C-alpha positions, 0 to 999 in steps of 0.5 A: 544517533542524531535526531535528524537521522531518526527523522530522516529514517522515519520519513523514508519508512513512512513514505515507503509504506505509503507508496507500497500500500497506495496501489492496493488501496487506490484500486479498492477505493475506485472499485468501491465507489463504482460498486456503490454508485451501481448499488445506489442506482439499482437499489441493490443492498447486498453486502457481498456485491460490495465486498467480493469485487473489491477483494478480487480486484485487490488480489489482482492488483497485488499479483500485478504490483507485488514484485514492485512492492517487494522491490521497494521494501527490499530496497529500504531494508538493504539501505537500513541494514547496510548502513547500520554501522553508520547509524549507531554511531 
């Protein structure tokens, strides 16, 4: 296995992990910022108010984006498994 092949496979795996995690993390970040602004404006310091909406929205995003995420991961795995004979030479 050549160093260039290893670097290419590593890059593909890291980029796939980035794109798969981006929808959930992005939605949680936006909701967290909105809740933080609301808490600062109203002087509410309840920790559940910051945690519960992020979990709920992240769960909804996972339900909505789950099939796309699994498709991306399955595509990478199919590529890797189908190219095992070419990669181990």
